[in-house]
C-alpha positions in Angstrom: 55.0 -35.3 -3.2 57.5 -34.2 -0.6 58.3 -30.7 0.1 61.3 -29.4 2.1 62.1 -26.4 4.2 64.3 -25.1 1.0 61.1 -25.5 -1.1 59.1 -23.1 1.3 61.9 -20.6 1.4 62.1 -20.7 -2.4 58.4 -20.2 -2.7 58.3 -17.4 -0.2 61.3 -15.6 -2.1 59.3 -15.8 -5.3 56.2 -14.4 -3.6 58.4 -11.7 -2.0 57.3 -12.9 1.5 59.7 -12.7 4.6 58.9 -15.7 6.8 60.7 -16.2 10.1 61.8 -20.0 11.1 58.6 -20.6 12.9 56.5 -19.3 9.9 58.6 -21.3 7.4 57.8 -24.5 9.6 54.1 -23.8 9.9 53.9 -23.1 6.0 55.8 -26.5 5.5 53.2 -28.4 7.8 50.4 -26.6 5.9 51.8 -27.4 2.3 52.4 -30.9 3.4 48.8 -31.2 4.4 47.6 -29.9 1.0 49.8 -32.2 -1.0 48.6 -35.2 1.3 44.8 -34.4 0.6 45.7 -33.9 -3.3 47.6 -37.3 -3.2 44.4 -38.8 -1.4 41.9 -37.3 -3.9 44.2 -38.4 -6.8 44.0 -42.1 -5.4 40.1 -42.1 -5.7 38.8 -44.0 -8.8 36.6 -41.8 -10.9 36.3 -43.8 -14.1 32.6 -43.9 -15.1 31.7 -40.6 -13.3 30.4 -38.2 -15.6 31.7 -34.7 -14.9 29.5 -32.0 -13.7 28.5 -29.0 -15.5 28.0 -27.2 -12.4 28.5 -28.3 -8.8 25.0 -27.3 -7.7 23.5 -29.4 -10.4 24.2 -32.6 -8.3 21.4 -31.4 -5.7 19.1 -29.3 -8.0 18.2 -29.0 -11.6 19.6 -25.9 -13.1 20.3 -24.7 -16.5 23.5 -22.7 -17.4 22.5 -19.0 -18.5 24.1 -18.2 -21.7 24.0 -14.8 -23.5 23.1 -14.6 -27.1 26.2 -15.0 -29.3 26.2 -11.8 -31.1 28.5 -9.0 -31.3 27.8 -6.1 -29.0 30.9 -4.0 -29.3 31.2 -1.1 -31.7 34.3 0.3 -33.2 35.7 2.6 -30.8 39.1 3.5 -32.5 38.4 7.3 -32.5 37.5 7.3 -28.9 40.6 5.1 -28.0 42.8 7.2 -30.1 41.7 10.5 -28.2 43.7 9.5 -25.2 46.9 8.9 -27.2 49.7 11.5 -26.3 51.0 11.0 -29.8 49.3 9.2 -32.9 49.9 8.8 -36.6 47.5 6.9 -39.0 45.4 5.6 -36.2 48.5 4.0 -34.2 50.0 5.0 -31.0 53.4 6.4 -31.2 55.7 5.3 -28.2 59.4 6.0 -27.6 62.1 3.5 -28.9 63.0 1.2 -25.9 65.3 -1.2 -27.5 68.6 -0.1 -29.3 
């Protein structure tokens, strides 16, 4: 994928970054290197390779620690509604914002 200086400017504007000319050129170089690495990694044939559950499982025998699948939350409606500036029938009342 080819990236241009205009693409860098657009991304900087979207990210609300102010980049001078040298920073734009440096960012263009860095992004170009990243996309080149992605292209290189995409070219590798991974057919027949099983996905890892965890990267460390490649070097040591680990087991995924999972919590029990049980509900731990309780009904906190009254406590949550206590913070409401205005409420009616256990619903938050908010000002109308759309005419």
